[in-house]
C-alpha positions in Angstrom: -2.9 38.1 11.4 -4.2 37.9 15.1 -2.0 34.9 16.3 1.1 36.6 15.6 1.0 39.5 17.8 -0.2 40.5 21.2 -3.7 41.7 21.9 -2.9 43.9 24.7 0.3 45.9 25.6 3.2 44.0 26.2 4.1 45.8 29.2 0.5 44.7 30.8 1.6 41.1 30.5 3.0 38.7 32.7 6.1 36.5 31.7 3.9 33.8 31.9 1.3 35.0 29.5 4.0 35.9 27.1 5.5 32.3 27.4 2.2 30.7 26.7 1.6 33.0 23.8 4.9 31.8 22.4 4.2 28.5 22.8 0.6 28.7 21.6 1.9 30.6 18.4 4.5 28.2 17.8 2.3 25.1 18.1 0.1 26.9 15.6 2.9 27.1 13.1 3.6 23.5 13.7 0.2 22.1 12.8 0.2 24.5 9.6 3.4 23.3 8.4 2.0 19.4 9.1 -0.7 20.3 7.3 1.2 21.9 4.2 3.7 19.0 4.2 0.9 16.6 4.2 -1.0 18.2 1.2 2.2 18.5 -0.7 3.3 15.3 0.0 -0.1 13.8 -1.2 -0.3 15.8 -4.5 3.3 15.1 -5.1 3.9 12.2 -8.1 8.1 12.0 -7.3 8.5 9.0 -5.0 11.5 10.2 -3.5 10.5 14.1 -2.7 6.9 12.5 -1.4 9.3 10.7 1.4 11.1 13.9 2.3 7.8 15.7 2.3 6.3 13.2 4.5 9.5 13.2 6.8 9.5 16.9 7.2 5.6 16.7 8.2 6.6 14.2 10.9 9.3 16.5 12.2 6.8 19.1 12.6 4.5 17.0 14.3 7.4 16.5 16.8 7.8 20.1 17.4 4.2 20.6 17.8 4.1 17.7 20.4 7.2 19.1 22.1 5.8 22.8 22.7 2.7 20.7 23.9 4.2 18.8 26.7 6.1 22.1 27.6 2.5 23.7 28.1 1.4 20.9 30.0 4.4 21.1 32.4 4.1 24.6 33.0 0.5 25.6 33.3 -1.9 23.6 35.4 -5.0 24.1 33.1 -3.2 22.8 30.3 -2.3 19.8 32.2 -5.5 19.1 33.2 -7.3 19.3 30.3 -4.5 16.9 28.7 -5.1 14.4 31.7 -8.6 14.2 30.6 -8.7 14.1 27.0 -5.5 12.7 25.7 -4.6 9.2 25.4 -8.0 7.9 26.3 -10.5 5.8 24.8 -14.3 5.9 24.1 -16.6 8.9 22.8 -14.3 12.1 23.6 -17.3 14.2 24.4 -18.8 11.9 27.0 -15.2 12.1 28.9 -16.4 15.8 29.2 -19.7 14.8 30.8 -17.6 12.4 33.1 -15.3 14.8 34.2 -17.4 17.7 35.0 -20.2 15.4 36.4 -22.6 16.6 33.9 -25.0 14.9 32.0 -26.3 15.8 28.8 -29.0 18.5 29.3 -30.4 19.3 32.9 -27.1 18.7 34.8 -25.2 21.1 32.6 -27.9 23.8 32.6 -28.6 23.5 36.1 -24.7 24.2 37.4 -24.3 26.9 34.8 -27.7 28.8 36.4 -26.6 28.5 39.9 -22.6 29.3 38.8 -21.9 26.2 40.7 -18.6 24.8 41.4 -17.9 22.1 38.5 -15.9 19.2 39.9 -12.1 19.3 38.2 -12.9 22.6 36.8 -12.6 25.0 39.9 -15.6 27.5 38.9 -18.2 28.6 36.3 -19.5 32.0 36.1 -23.1 31.1 35.9 -26.0 32.2 33.8 -25.7 35.7 31.7 -28.8 37.4 31.7 -29.7 41.0 30.9 -30.5 41.6 34.5 -34.0 42.8 33.7 -35.6 39.5 34.2 -35.1 36.9 36.7 
């Protein structure tokens, strides 16, 4: 599986990148476990076993959230996105439009085409072209 290994030689990766990789892979594993336990609990006919499986599922949720909090505390990009999207109300996709100053349609296209800085997000790369036509 691609999530288990590194995609670049270990010696070329910073300690920060390796730590982030460890956290992200751990979160993926915890979320998989949540899914497995939920499915098993839903399929289980024994009430006592279903309760145990549901308990185990909630523990995996706890583990995933602990690692997500570590990401928030240790990486400003994760912190920014979590502040923008978590524990909010309303339409989630509208939050992005509000946060970046984009409106659906023209605003997003014009800032991407110019490579303009997007408020709250640093910078964008700009439009990708083949270089032949302008």
